[in-house]
C-alpha positions as CSV (number, residue, x, y, z in Angstrom):
1,M,23.4,-44.0,41.7
2,I,24.3,-47.3,40.0
3,S,27.7,-48.3,38.8
4,P,28.7,-48.1,35.1
5,S,29.1,-51.9,35.0
6,L,25.5,-52.3,36.1
7,Q,24.3,-49.8,33.5
8,A,26.1,-51.7,30.8
9,K,24.5,-55.0,32.1
10,I,21.0,-53.5,31.8
11,L,21.6,-52.3,28.3
12,Q,23.1,-55.6,27.2
13,L,20.2,-57.6,28.6
14,Y,17.7,-55.2,26.9
15,H,19.3,-55.0,23.5
16,A,21.1,-58.3,23.0
17,E,18.8,-60.7,25.1
18,K,15.6,-58.8,24.4
19,W,14.6,-59.1,28.1
20,P,11.6,-57.0,29.2
21,I,12.1,-54.3,31.8
22,G,10.4,-56.3,34.6
23,T,12.6,-59.4,33.9
24,I,15.7,-57.3,34.0
25,A,14.7,-55.6,37.3
26,A,13.8,-59.0,38.9
27,Q,17.0,-60.8,37.8
28,I,19.6,-58.1,38.7
29,H,17.7,-57.0,41.9
30,V,16.9,-53.4,41.1
31,H,13.7,-51.5,40.9
32,H,12.0,-51.3,37.5
33,T,12.1,-47.5,37.5
34,T,15.9,-47.8,37.7
35,V,15.9,-49.9,34.6
36,R,13.7,-47.4,32.8
37,R,15.9,-44.5,33.9
38,V,19.0,-46.2,32.5
39,L,17.2,-46.9,29.2
40,A,15.9,-43.2,29.1
41,Q,19.4,-41.9,29.6
42,A,20.6,-44.1,26.7
43,Q,18.0,-42.3,24.6
44,I,16.1,-45.4,23.7
45,P,12.8,-44.6,22.0
46,A,9.8,-44.8,24.2
47,G,8.0,-47.2,21.9
48,T,10.8,-49.8,22.2
49,Q,10.9,-49.9,26.0
50,S,7.9,-52.1,26.5
51,V,6.3,-54.8,24.3
52,R,2.9,-54.1,25.8
53,P,0.8,-51.0,25.1
54,S,0.3,-48.6,28.0
55,I,-2.8,-46.7,29.0
56,A,-0.6,-43.6,29.0
57,D,0.4,-44.0,25.4
58,P,-2.4,-41.6,24.1
59,Y,-1.2,-38.9,26.5
60,V,2.5,-39.1,25.9
61,G,2.5,-36.3,23.4
62,F,0.6,-34.0,25.8
63,I,3.0,-34.9,28.6
64,V,6.1,-34.3,26.5
65,E,4.8,-31.0,25.2
66,T,3.8,-29.7,28.6
67,L,7.2,-30.7,30.2
68,E,9.0,-28.9,27.4
69,K,7.2,-25.6,28.3
70,Y,7.3,-26.2,32.1
71,P,10.3,-28.6,32.9
72,R,9.8,-28.2,36.7
73,L,6.1,-28.8,36.7
74,R,5.3,-31.4,39.5
75,A,3.9,-34.8,38.5
76,S,0.9,-34.3,40.8
77,R,-0.2,-31.2,38.9
78,L,0.4,-32.8,35.6
79,Y,-1.6,-35.9,36.7
80,E,-4.6,-33.7,37.4
81,M,-4.3,-32.1,33.9
82,V,-4.1,-35.5,32.3
83,R,-6.9,-37.0,34.4
84,L,-9.3,-34.2,33.2
85,R,-8.4,-35.4,29.7
86,G,-9.5,-38.9,30.4
87,Y,-6.5,-40.7,31.8
88,P,-7.7,-43.6,34.0
89,G,-4.5,-44.6,35.7
90,R,-3.3,-44.2,39.2
91,P,-1.0,-41.3,40.3
92,D,1.9,-43.6,41.6
93,H,2.2,-45.2,38.1
94,F,1.9,-41.8,36.5
95,R,4.9,-40.4,38.4
96,A,7.1,-43.1,36.8
97,I,5.8,-42.1,33.4
98,V,6.5,-38.4,34.0
99,A,10.1,-39.2,35.3
100,R,10.7,-41.1,32.0
101,Y,9.8,-38.2,29.8
102,R,10.9,-35.2,32.0
103,P,13.8,-33.4,30.1
104,R,17.2,-33.7,31.8
105,P,19.1,-30.5,32.4
106,A,22.3,-30.2,30.5
107,A,25.4,-30.7,32.6
108,E,27.2,-27.4,33.2
109,A,30.9,-27.2,32.5
110,F,33.1,-24.8,34.5
111,L,36.3,-23.1,33.5
112,R,39.2,-23.9,35.7
113,L,40.1,-20.6,37.5
114,R,43.7,-19.6,37.9
115,T,44.9,-16.9,40.2
116,L,48.1,-14.9,40.7
117,P,50.5,-15.6,43.6
118,G,49.3,-13.9,46.8
119,E,46.0,-12.8,45.2
120,Q,43.4,-15.0,46.7
121,A,42.4,-17.4,49.5
122,G,39.3,-19.2,50.6
123,A,37.9,-19.5,54.1
124,D,35.2,-21.7,55.5
125,W,34.1,-23.8,58.5
126,G,34.2,-27.6,58.7
127,H,32.1,-29.5,61.2
128,F,34.0,-32.3,62.9
129,G,31.5,-33.7,65.3
130,K,31.1,-32.8,69.0
131,I,33.3,-32.7,72.1
132,T,32.3,-33.2,75.7
133,I,33.8,-30.8,78.3
134,G,32.5,-31.6,81.8
135,R,28.7,-31.4,81.5
136,A,28.8,-29.5,78.2
137,V,28.6,-31.0,74.8
138,R,29.9,-28.5,72.3
139,P,30.4,-28.6,68.5
140,L,33.9,-29.1,67.2
141,M,34.4,-26.6,64.3
142,G,37.5,-26.4,62.2
143,F,38.3,-23.0,60.6
144,V,40.1,-23.6,57.3
145,M,41.9,-21.0,55.1
146,V,43.7,-22.2,52.0
147,L,45.8,-20.0,49.6
148,S,44.5,-20.4,46.1
149,W,47.9,-20.4,44.3
150,S,50.2,-22.4,46.6
151,R,47.4,-24.4,48.3
152,Q,49.0,-23.8,51.7
153,V,46.4,-24.8,54.3
154,F,45.7,-23.3,57.8
155,L,43.6,-25.3,60.2
156,R,42.5,-24.4,63.8
157,F,39.7,-25.9,65.9
158,Y,37.1,-23.9,68.0
159,L,34.2,-24.9,70.1
160,S,31.6,-23.0,68.1
161,A,31.2,-21.1,64.8
162,V,30.2,-17.8,66.4
163,T,31.5,-14.6,64.8
164,A,34.1,-14.1,67.4
165,N,35.7,-17.5,66.6
166,F,35.4,-16.6,62.9
167,L,37.5,-13.5,63.5
168,R,40.0,-15.4,65.6
169,G,40.4,-17.8,62.8
170,H,41.4,-15.0,60.4
171,V,43.8,-13.5,62.9
172,D,45.4,-16.8,63.6
173,A,45.6,-17.7,59.9
174,F,47.3,-14.3,59.1
175,S,49.8,-14.9,61.9
176,F,50.5,-18.4,60.6
177,F,51.1,-17.1,57.0
178,S,52.9,-14.0,58.4
179,S,51.1,-12.2,55.6
180,V,47.6,-11.5,54.2
181,P,46.1,-12.5,50.9
182,R,44.6,-9.7,48.9
183,V,41.1,-11.3,48.4
184,I,39.3,-13.9,50.6
185,L,36.4,-15.9,49.2
186,Y,33.4,-16.9,51.5
187,D,30.6,-19.3,50.9
188,N,27.7,-17.0,52.0
189,L,27.9,-18.0,55.7
190,K,26.3,-15.6,58.1
191,S,29.5,-14.5,59.8
192,A,30.4,-13.0,56.4
193,V,27.2,-12.2,54.5
194,L,24.1,-11.1,56.4
195,E,21.8,-10.7,53.4
196,R,22.1,-11.3,49.7
197,I,19.5,-10.4,47.0
198,D,20.8,-11.1,43.5
199,D,24.0,-9.0,43.2
200,A,23.1,-6.8,46.3
201,I,25.2,-8.0,49.3
202,R,25.1,-6.8,52.8
203,F,28.3,-7.8,54.6
204,N,28.6,-8.4,58.4
205,P,29.9,-5.1,59.7
206,I,32.5,-6.7,62.0
207,L,33.9,-8.5,58.9
208,L,34.3,-5.2,57.2
209,E,36.2,-3.8,60.2
210,L,38.5,-6.9,60.0
211,A,39.0,-6.4,56.3
212,A,39.8,-2.7,56.8
213,H,42.3,-3.5,59.5
214,Y,44.2,-6.1,57.4
215,R,43.5,-4.3,54.1
216,F,42.1,-7.4,52.2
217,S,38.9,-7.5,50.1
218,P,36.1,-9.9,51.2
219,R,34.3,-11.5,48.3
220,P,31.3,-14.0,48.6
221,V,31.3,-16.7,45.8
222,A,28.4,-16.9,43.4
223,V,25.6,-19.2,44.3
224,A,26.0,-22.7,42.9
225,R,29.4,-22.0,41.3
226,G,31.5,-25.0,42.2
227,N,34.7,-23.8,40.5
228,E,35.0,-20.7,42.8
229,K,34.9,-22.5,46.1
230,G,36.2,-25.9,45.2
231,R,39.7,-25.3,46.6
232,C,38.5,-24.7,50.1
233,E,36.0,-27.6,50.0
234,R,38.7,-30.0,48.7
235,A,41.0,-28.8,51.5
236,I,38.3,-29.6,54.1
237,R,37.9,-33.1,52.5
238,F,41.7,-33.5,52.6
239,I,41.8,-32.5,56.2
240,R,39.1,-35.1,57.1
241,D,40.9,-37.9,55.3
242,S,44.6,-37.0,56.0
243,F,44.4,-35.4,59.4
244,F,41.2,-36.0,61.4
245,A,40.5,-39.6,60.6
246,A,41.4,-41.9,63.5
247,R,43.0,-38.9,65.3
248,T,43.2,-39.1,69.1
249,F,43.6,-36.1,71.4
250,T,43.2,-35.1,75.0
251,D,41.6,-31.7,74.6
252,I,41.2,-29.0,72.0
253,A,44.6,-27.5,72.9
254,D,46.2,-30.8,72.1
255,L,44.2,-31.0,68.9
256,N,45.3,-27.6,67.7
257,T,48.9,-28.4,68.5
258,Q,48.7,-31.5,66.3
259,A,46.9,-29.4,63.6
260,A,49.7,-26.9,63.5
261,L,52.3,-29.6,63.1
262,W,50.2,-31.2,60.3
263,C,49.9,-27.8,58.4
264,T,53.6,-27.3,58.5
265,G,54.4,-31.0,57.8
266,V,52.2,-33.3,55.8
267,A,50.1,-30.6,54.3
268,A,53.1,-28.5,53.2
269,D,55.2,-31.4,51.9
270,R,52.6,-32.7,49.4
271,K,52.8,-31.9,45.7
272,C,51.4,-28.5,44.6
273,P,48.2,-29.1,42.5
274,E,49.1,-26.1,40.3
275,D,52.6,-27.2,39.6
276,G,53.5,-30.9,40.3
277,T,57.2,-30.1,40.1
278,H,57.1,-28.2,43.4
279,T,55.8,-28.9,46.9
280,V,53.2,-26.7,48.6
281,R,56.0,-25.5,50.9
282,E,58.1,-24.3,48.0
283,A,55.1,-22.7,46.3
284,F,54.2,-20.9,49.5
285,D,57.7,-19.5,49.8
286,A,57.5,-18.2,46.3
287,E,54.0,-16.7,46.9
288,K,54.6,-15.0,50.2
289,P,56.4,-11.9,48.9
290,S,53.3,-11.1,46.8
291,M,51.0,-11.0,49.8
292,L,50.2,-8.1,52.0
293,A,52.2,-7.3,55.1
294,L,50.7,-7.7,58.6
295,P,49.7,-4.5,60.5
296,D,51.5,-3.5,63.7
297,E,48.7,-4.7,66.0
298,P,46.3,-7.7,65.6
299,F,42.6,-7.1,65.3
300,P,40.8,-7.4,68.7
301,T,38.7,-10.5,68.8
302,E,37.3,-10.6,72.3
303,E,33.6,-11.3,72.6
304,R,31.6,-8.2,73.9
305,V,28.4,-9.0,75.7
306,A,26.3,-6.8,77.9
307,V,24.7,-8.7,80.7
308,H,22.2,-7.7,83.5
309,V,23.1,-8.8,87.0
310,G,20.3,-9.9,89.3
311,K,20.3,-9.9,93.1
312,T,23.1,-12.6,93.3
313,P,26.6,-11.5,92.6
314,Y,27.2,-13.7,89.5
315,V,27.3,-12.9,85.8
316,R,25.9,-15.5,83.4
317,F,28.0,-16.0,80.3
318,D,28.3,-18.9,77.8
319,L,26.5,-21.4,80.0
320,N,28.5,-20.6,83.2
321,D,28.3,-18.2,86.2
322,Y,31.2,-15.9,87.1
323,S,31.4,-14.1,90.4
324,I,31.6,-10.3,90.8
325,P,31.8,-8.0,93.9
326,H,28.5,-7.8,95.7
327,T,28.5,-4.0,95.3
328,H,27.8,-4.4,91.5
329,V,24.5,-6.3,91.6
330,R,21.4,-5.0,89.9
331,R,23.4,-3.4,87.1
332,T,24.2,-3.9,83.5
333,L,27.9,-4.9,83.1
334,L,30.1,-5.6,80.0
335,V,31.7,-8.9,79.5
336,L,34.9,-9.1,77.4
337,A,35.9,-12.7,76.8
338,S,38.8,-14.3,75.0
339,L,39.4,-18.0,74.7
340,D,41.4,-18.0,78.0
341,A,39.9,-15.3,80.2
342,V,36.6,-13.5,81.1
343,R,36.9,-9.9,82.1
344,I,33.9,-8.0,83.6
345,F,33.6,-4.2,83.4
346,D,31.3,-1.7,85.1
347,G,31.8,1.2,82.6
348,N,35.5,1.5,82.2
349,V,36.3,-0.1,85.6
350,L,37.4,-3.7,85.7
351,V,35.5,-5.4,88.5
352,A,36.4,-9.1,88.0
353,S,38.6,-11.3,85.9
354,H,38.4,-15.1,85.7
355,L,39.8,-18.0,83.7
356,R,37.3,-19.0,81.1
357,S,35.4,-22.3,81.5
358,F,33.8,-24.2,78.6
359,D,31.9,-26.4,81.1
360,R,28.1,-26.1,81.7
361,D,26.4,-24.6,84.8
362,A,29.7,-24.2,86.6
363,Q,30.3,-21.4,89.2
364,I,33.6,-19.8,88.7
365,E,34.3,-17.8,92.0
366,E,36.9,-15.5,93.3
367,P,37.3,-16.2,97.0
368,A,37.6,-12.6,97.8
369,H,34.2,-11.9,96.3
370,V,32.5,-14.5,98.5
371,A,34.4,-13.4,101.6
372,A,33.4,-9.8,101.1
373,L,29.7,-10.8,100.7
374,V,29.8,-12.9,103.9
375,E,31.4,-10.0,105.8
376,A,28.9,-7.5,104.5
377,K,26.0,-9.8,105.6
378,R,27.5,-10.1,109.0
379,H,27.9,-6.4,109.4
380,A,24.4,-5.8,108.0
381,R,23.0,-8.1,110.8
382,E,24.9,-6.1,113.4
383,H,23.7,-2.8,112.1
384,R,20.1,-3.9,112.1
385,G,20.5,-5.1,115.7
386,M,22.1,-1.8,116.8
387,D,19.3,0.2,115.1
388,R,16.7,-1.8,116.9
389,L,18.4,-1.4,120.3
390,H,19.0,2.3,119.8
391,H,15.2,2.8,119.1
392,A,14.0,0.6,121.9
393,I,16.7,1.2,124.5
394,P,18.1,4.8,124.4
395,S,20.7,4.0,127.1
396,S,22.2,1.3,124.8
397,K,24.1,4.0,122.8
398,A,26.1,4.9,125.9
399,L,26.7,1.2,126.6
400,F,28.1,0.6,123.0
401,T,30.3,3.7,123.3
402,E,31.9,2.4,126.5
403,I,32.3,-1.1,125.2
404,A,34.0,0.3,122.0
405,R,36.3,2.5,124.0
406,R,37.4,-0.6,126.0
407,G,38.0,-2.6,122.8
408,G,35.0,-5.0,123.2
409,N,33.4,-7.1,120.6
410,L,30.3,-5.1,119.4
411,G,29.0,-7.9,117.3
412,S,28.6,-10.4,120.2
413,V,27.3,-7.6,122.5
414,T,24.6,-6.7,119.9
415,L,23.5,-10.3,119.6
416,G,23.4,-10.8,123.3
417,L,21.4,-7.6,124.0
418,V,18.9,-8.4,121.2
419,R,18.3,-11.8,122.9
420,L,17.8,-10.1,126.3
421,L,15.4,-7.6,124.7
422,D,13.3,-10.4,123.3
423,A,13.4,-12.3,126.6
424,H,12.8,-9.5,129.2
425,G,11.3,-6.6,127.3
426,A,12.4,-3.0,126.6
427,A,11.6,-1.5,130.1
428,A,13.5,-4.1,132.1
429,L,16.6,-4.0,129.7
430,E,16.6,-0.2,129.8
431,E,16.7,-0.3,133.7
432,A,19.4,-2.9,133.8
433,I,21.7,-1.0,131.3
434,A,21.2,2.2,133.2
435,E,22.2,0.5,136.5
436,A,25.2,-1.2,135.0
437,L,26.5,2.2,133.6
438,A,25.8,3.9,136.9
439,H,27.9,1.4,138.8
440,G,30.7,1.5,136.2
441,F,30.2,-2.0,134.8
442,P,29.6,-1.5,131.0
443,H,29.6,-5.2,130.2
444,L,27.0,-7.7,128.8
445,P,27.4,-10.1,131.8
446,A,26.7,-7.3,134.2
447,V,23.5,-6.4,132.4
448,R,22.5,-10.1,132.4
449,H,23.2,-10.4,136.1
450,I,21.2,-7.3,137.0
451,L,18.2,-8.7,135.0
452,D,18.4,-12.1,136.7
453,R,18.6,-10.5,140.1
454,K,15.6,-8.3,139.6
455,R,13.6,-11.2,138.1
456,H,14.4,-13.3,141.1
457,A,13.4,-10.5,143.5
458,R,10.0,-10.3,141.8
459,G,9.6,-14.1,142.1
460,Q,9.4,-14.6,138.4
461,P,10.6,-17.8,136.7
462,P,13.7,-17.7,134.5
463,P,12.8,-16.8,130.8
464,I,13.0,-19.8,128.5
465,A,12.8,-19.4,124.8
466,V,10.5,-22.2,123.9
467,S,7.7,-22.5,121.4
468,L,4.5,-23.4,123.3
469,P,1.3,-24.7,121.8
470,E,-1.7,-22.4,121.3
471,D,-3.7,-24.3,124.0
472,P,-4.2,-21.7,126.9
473,R,-4.1,-24.5,129.5
474,I,-0.5,-25.1,128.5
475,R,0.5,-21.6,127.5
476,D,-0.6,-20.0,130.8
477,L,0.6,-22.8,133.0
478,V,2.9,-21.5,135.8
479,I,5.4,-23.9,137.4
480,R,6.6,-22.9,140.8
481,P,10.1,-24.0,141.8
482,H,10.5,-26.3,144.9
483,R,12.5,-25.4,148.0
484,L,16.1,-26.5,147.9
485,D,15.7,-28.6,151.1
486,D,13.1,-30.7,149.3
487,Y,15.9,-31.8,146.8
488,E,18.3,-32.5,149.8
489,D,15.7,-34.9,151.2
490,L,15.9,-36.9,148.0
491,H,19.6,-37.6,148.6
492,K,19.3,-38.8,152.2
493,E,19.9,-42.5,152.7
494,P,16.8,-44.5,153.9
495,K,17.0,-46.1,157.3
496,N,17.4,-49.9,157.6
497,D,14.5,-51.5,159.4
498,H,16.7,-54.2,160.8
499,E,19.3,-51.8,162.4
500,P,18.7,-51.3,166.1
501,N,17.4,-48.0,167.4
502,D,19.4,-46.1,170.1
503,N,16.3,-45.8,172.2
504,E,15.4,-49.5,172.0
505,P,16.9,-51.9,174.6
506,N,19.3,-54.5,173.5
507,T,17.9,-58.0,173.6
């Protein structure tokens, strides 16, 4: 678009100074098609726009006649039709000719709609950039509801435009107004209208539930009808200029606190567009008695998501992982999430509750869940060890019974017996446990002592848990222990050759 002053300059140079189109374009630094468009909008006859004849002149009548029948026909198709009739020009130049003669649609005028107090409101989303929370980058969406008569504005920010936040915006707006408008207009967004074919409209079922709860009528605006949705769009523009521009905030809670103060302050103290003698605050006070009363309970707006839990005790929801008891893995659970909390249900049973995080890839854990899993793993290892001992060493059952009766630690005993079983074998361990029970010593050290004594009596080396190579020369190598007096000889002090011997005579 060019300014009105520039348009006037083009017309003055063309009419008064008789400048050709190319000269005008070169001197005022615009494209020649811009000059032609200005002249065409001024309804200057085509023959007076150029002093030179054009190769398209013989085809102008055909072009005009065709465009009158098919105003939206593309220039590329019209070029092929004209080329078959002998037009020798190039398609790029022909597009400029078509643009010059294409009929302009008549500007549509709209009636200014007026509503009764409390009758109507408009609701829509406004996008206000993005916000970073930890490792997550989330869209900053502003839910706006404006009353059509008083122009009272409600504004609240959310981290997405999902249906749950759309419902929360309505509930918060009705709470802010302390009343409900009778009709709410929507701009065909998916949270309100799922499908629309001409006059046939399929509403979002959850929106119909909300409307039934608060007893208002949802109504989508007609397509391309600017007078029906203009109040809400102007309110969003007003919010961008008056509130959000150069606004600083620490987090979304701080931003919403500032937005609430702005709605009850600056936005309410401005002049009412319907009646300049009153402020928006005064008009809203007059409108409020005509609106519907709030129901006894607000509409539930928690997000409901069914999630399948894998082998790890965590539920994945909204980019983050929330811990659950390990007894509920491999199941499908229900997540109910508000803006503050995430609750996880197994049927009707609440199994976990966490504070909601809007970070990304974070693990929100309950210490009791982790501790219970660790304890279960430890007990599982003990039970596996006991099962192995009971099958390999029948007498171990009696040993465990005696140790438990005396208050011993079954976990450490199980671990120690499993190591002895791996080192000495089942037969030797069975014999040692039987002997320890027969002598009244049901203890792990007694069993270990009996095994060492019997091994020494058989002249076997002590078992060493090492990993040997596959070479049989090393694997089958037997090292015999030395006699102890050999080690004592190593500690004897050597005799000094210069010291006299008792048997030698003194000289």
